[in-house]
N, C-alpha and C positions, 0 to 999 in steps of 0.2 A: 406686785402689791395690791391688795384688795381696796376697794373704794374707802372703807371705813378709816383705814390705816392713812391713806391720802389725806382724808378730812382731818385727822388729829395732826399729822405732820404740819400741814398748811396753817392750822389754828395756831400751833405754838410758834411757827415762824413768825405769824404775824404779831403774836403776842410779845415776842422778843425784838421785833423791829427788823427781822431779817428777810422778811418776804420781799419788799421792793428791791433791795440789794440783789437777792437771789435772780428776781424776775429781770432785772436790768442785764445781769451778767449772762443770763440764758438767751436774751435777745442779741446781745452783742457776738457771742459765741455763734448763734445762727447766722448772723450777718457775715461775719468772717468766713463761716464754711460755706455760705450760698454761694452758687455760681453766678457771675454776671451775666445778665439777659440783655445787653445793650444799655441804651441811654438811661441812666438812673436820675435825671433832673427833668424838670418839667419843660416840654417844649413850649415856646410862647407865642408862636404865629396865629393861634386860634384864640387867644384871650382878647376880646374886644376893649376891655379896659379892666384896672385894678385899683382898689382903694387901698392904699398902703402908706406907711409912714415908719422908718426905720426906728424910731424911738417909741412907737406905739404898736400894741397889738390891736388888730382891727379885725372883727369877724361879723357874720351875719346872725347866726343863731341856729335854731333847730331847723331839720330837714322839712317840715310841714308849713313853715312860714316864709315866703317870699320876701326878701328885702326889698325888691322893686315894686313900685306900685302899678296900678293897673295899665297905664299907658307908659311905662319905662322911662318917665321922665324924672323920677327922683328914686334915689335909694338911700335905705335906712339901715344903720349899723350901729355897732358898740365900738368903743375905742378907749382903751387903758394903757397907761405906761407899761413899758416892757419890764422896767425895774420896779419890783414890789409885788407883782402878780395880783393875786386875789386879795391882797391888803388894801389895794386902791379902791376908790370909787371908779365906777365906769362913766364914760361920756355916752349919751345918746345923741346921735348926729344924724340929720337928713341932709343930703348932698343933692342939689338940683343939677341935673346933667346938661340942662339946656343952658343954665346961666353958669356953669362951671364953678359953683361955689356952695359951701354950707350955709343952709338957710335956716337950721334950728340946731340947738344946742342944748342939753340939758345933763344933769347927772343923776345916777342910780346907785344905791348899795344893794339893790336886790337882783343880784346877777350871778352867773356862773359860767364856766367855759363852755359847757355843752348846749345850754338852751338859752343863753344870754340872760335877758330879762323879759322874754316872751314878747319882745317887739314884733308888731303886726299891722298891718294896714286894714282897716275896717270900712264899714259904709260902701261907698262906691269905690273903695280901695284906691282913691287917687290923692286924697287931702287929709285923712284923718288917720292917727296912729294911736295905738295903746301900748303900754308897757308897764312893768311892775316897779314899784319905788318902795323905800322903807320911809315911813313916817316916824321921825325919832321922837315927836312928842307924845304920839299914840303908842308908840313901841310896838308897831305892827307893820305888816307888808300890805299894800293896797294897789289898786290900778289907776293909773293917770292916763287921760285920753286928751289929745291936742289936736285940733283942727287948724291945718295950716293956712287955709283960706281966710277964716274969720278970727283966728287967735282964740276960740272958744277952748277953755279948760274944763275938763270934768273929771271928778275921782269916784271912785268905788270902794268899799271898805274892806275888801278881801282881794288877794292876788289872782289874776287869771292864770288858768292852765290852758283850756281849750273852749273856744267860741262855739256857741249853738249855731247850727246851720243858717238860721234865719237872723241871727246876731240880736236877739232880744234878751239873751242870759247866757252866763258862761260858767263853767266847772271851775271850782277851786279846791286847792289841798293845802297842807300844811308844810310849806317850805323849809320851816325849821326843823321839822321830823326828818325831812331828807337830808337836811345837812348833819344831824346826829347819825343817821343810819347809812346814808350814801351820799357823801358831801359832794360827788361829781353834780348832783342835780339840784343841790340845796342852796340856800342864802345864808350868808354869814354875819349879817348885821344884828340879828336878835340872839342874844347870849342867855345862857343858864335857863334852857328850855326844859320844862318837865313833861315827858310823855306819857299821856293818858288815853288808853286805847279806846276808852268809852266816850270820851269827850272830843276824841279827834277823829276825823274822817274826810270825807268829800262832801263839799257844798256846792249847792247850786245858787247863782246870784241873779236875781231880777234886775235888769240894767236899767228899767223905768223907775222902779221904786226904791232901787238900792238895798233891797231886803234879801236876805239870804236864809235858806234851810239846809240843814245837813241831810244828805240823801240816805247816808248810811256811816256807821263808824267804823274804825279799824277793828274793833271787838265783834262787829256784825261779820265782817270779812272773815276774821280767824275762827269763828264759831260756824261758819258755812262749810260742810263736809270737812272737820278738822282732822288734823293728823297729830300723833302723839308727841312730834318734835315741836310743834307750835307752841307748846307751853315753856320751851326754854329758849325760844328764838324772838328776835327783834323783827318786827313787822312793818310794812309800808306798802303803799300801792303807787303806782307811777304810770306813765304813759295812758293817762286817762283821756277818752274822747267820746264825743257824741257820734252815734250812728248817723249817717246821711239823713235820715228821716227824723231825727231827733227824738227818737222813742226809746233808745237804749243807750246805756254807757258801756264802753268796753275799757278794760283796765288790765294791767299786770300787777298781781299780788305777789310781791316779794318778801323772803325771809330769810335771816342770816342765822345758819345752823352751824356751829363751831367753825365760823370763818368762811363757809361756803354759802354763796347766794343760790336759792332755789327759787323757781317762779311757776306760777301758773296763770292761764288767762281764764278772765271771768268776763260775763256781761252781767248788766243789772238793768232790768226792765222796769223803765220809769212809770208805766201805768199800773203794773202788778206789784211794783215794789218788792222784787225778788230776784236773788241771783241765778246764774246759770253757770256751770262749770263747762268750759270748751276744751282746754286742754290742761293735763295735769302730768307731765312728763319730765318735770324738774327745769326744763330749759325752754323759755319763751323770750322772744326778742323783738326786734321792730317790726312795725306793720304799717299797711297803708289800705285804704279802702278801694275795692274794685266795683261795687255797686251798694245799693242800700243795705244789704244784708251778708255781704261776702268780703273777706278780709284776704289779702296777700300777706304772709307773714314768714318770717324766719324763724323756725323753732324745730322742736323735736316732735315729730308726729307719733301717732299710737302704734307704729310700727317700728319705733326706736330708730327712725330715719331722720337726718338732720338735713335742712334745706329750705328752699322757699316753696311754699304750697298755698292754697286757697282752703278756708275754712268758712263755713255757712254759720253764721252766730245764732241762727234760729233753730237748727237741730244739731249743729256740733259736727257736722259731716266734713271730712277732710278730703281734698283732692289729691292727686299725686305729686310728687317732687318734681319741679322744674330742672332736670338735669342740665339743661342749657344755661341756667342762670348760675352765677358764682356759688360755689360750694362752701363759701365762708360769710359770716354776717355781713349785714351792710344797712343802709337807710333808704328804703324804696319809696317811691311815689310815682303817680300817674300824670301826665300832662293833660291838657285839656282835650288833646287829640288821642288819648289813651294810650301813648308810649310810655313804657316802663323806664325809670331812671333809678339807679342805684349805685352804691360805691362799695369799697372793701377797706378794711382796717390795713395798716401796713403788712406787707408780706416779709419774707426773710431779708429782703433787700431794702426794706423800709419804703417800698413803693405802694402807694394807694391808687387803685384803679377805678376808673369811672366808666359806667355802662349806660347805653340807651338802646331801646329798640323794642321788639316784641317779647313776651316771656318765652316764645319757643326759640327765638333767635336774636338775642341781644348782642351787641358788639362793644368792644372798649373803644372809646373815643378819646380818652385822656389819662395820664398818668401823672402823679406829683410825688416828689421825694418828700418825706417826713424825718427831719433829724431827730437822732437818739433822745434828745432830752424831752421830746414830747411824747410821753408815754404814761400809762396808768391815768391819774386824776388829771395830769396836766396835758393830757392827749389832745390833739386837734383832729377831729373827724371831718371829712370833706364834707358831710352833711349837705349834699347837692339838693338845691331848691329849684323848681321851675319858676320861671317868670309866668304871669297869668295868661300870656298869649301863647306859651309852650314854644317860644322862638330862642329863649335864652336859659342858661343854666347858671346859677351862682353857686360857688364853693368856697369853704373856708380852708386856708392852705397855711403850711409853714415852709414852704420850700426855699424862702427867701432867709430863713433862721428866725423869723418872727411871723406872727399870724397877719395875713392879709386877705381881702375879699376879693375873689376874681370873678368876672362875669365873662362866660363864653357865648358866643353867638353861633347858633348851630350851622348858620349857613356858611361860615367862615372854616368849619371843621372838615377836612378831607376824610371821609369814611371809606 
C-alpha cells in the first residue's frame, strides 16, 4: 500500500472515531505475541525516593526542567486526582525533603500530561519557582512566580514556554492553539478559540518590564519556503527554545495533513529576523543542546535515515547516526558532566527503557512497565530529568497503575 493511500485510510479512521480503537487493539496484539524478556516490572532497589499517592496522579513535567532545586533539598511537582483526569485542576506542590513535608501548595488550570504547567526553578534555582496559570477574570494564561524564602509573588501577562539563558526574558506561544491542534501539549481552560495565523505566533516577554513583542506569526512560518499542502493544513509550532547564546530560537513547525502530522526543523535569528530551514524530511522530534550551535536530535536525516544525530544550526550540517543509541524516539538531555540521558516509548511488552552514558556507548540503567491504559494522549513518558548536580535522575512513571515521580540516585544503581 502506498503512502497516499495510508494517509487517506488513517484520515477516515480518525474521522469515524475508529483510529484509537484500532491502535489499542494493535498494541494489545503486539503485547500478546511478543516474547517475554524477563522481569517486566520496575526494580525498586535503586529508587532513592518516590512521590506517590494512590488517589492522585503525581508527575514532574517535561524532560528539560528538573523538579529538584539546585541543592536537592526541595522537589516541585503537579498533583491531580486519579478520577476525572484532565477535567480537574492540578495542584502545584513543593515538598521539602529535609523537613519531610509540603511547604507550598497552589492550583492551576494551565496544565497537560506532557509538559505539566512548565513548572521550573529560576534565579539561583533554590527558592523561586515559576509556572503557568489561568486567569479567569482576564480569560488568558499567564506566568506566576513565587519566592519561597520571602513569599514574594510576581505575574507576567503571557504564559512561559522557554526561559532565556540569562533569565531576563522568555518565549511564549498560544497554548489554546495547541489544544485545538495537538491537545497533548495544550491547555483546556480557554474555550471557543478562534485561530488567526496572522495574529498568532511566538512572543518574547521582557521579565523586567512585562512587555512583549511578537517575534513572528504562524503566517510568517507557513510562508517561509511553503509547500502546496500548507494551504489545506492546520499549523502550529512547538518545542521552541533559545540557543545557549540567546541569539536564535529553535522550533519544530508541524502541520496536520489529512490526519498525518508532518514536521520540519527551523531556526530564527533574533538579530537578523529571518528563518533558516534545518531539516525538512517530514519527521523531526525531540532534541537537546550539545553546545551553543549544535543540537542532538532524533529525526529523519537528509539520507532518509532515522535516529539520533547532531546538527549545526548555523550551517545545517548533519552528523552521522549514533548507532549505539536507541533506534527509537526518546527524550535526550546532557548532564553538567556531559553524560547523555534518554528514554524510550513502551516497547511491545510495554517496557520503557532508561539509558545513560556516552553517545558512543550508552547503557540501560532502568526499566519501567507502563499499563495499557496509558497510551496516545493519556500516555506517561518517562521524561527523564537530570538534577542540577548530575547525581540524580527524576522520571514520571505509571508502573504502580497511576502516575508517580521517582528519583533515582546514580550511586545506588548497579551498572
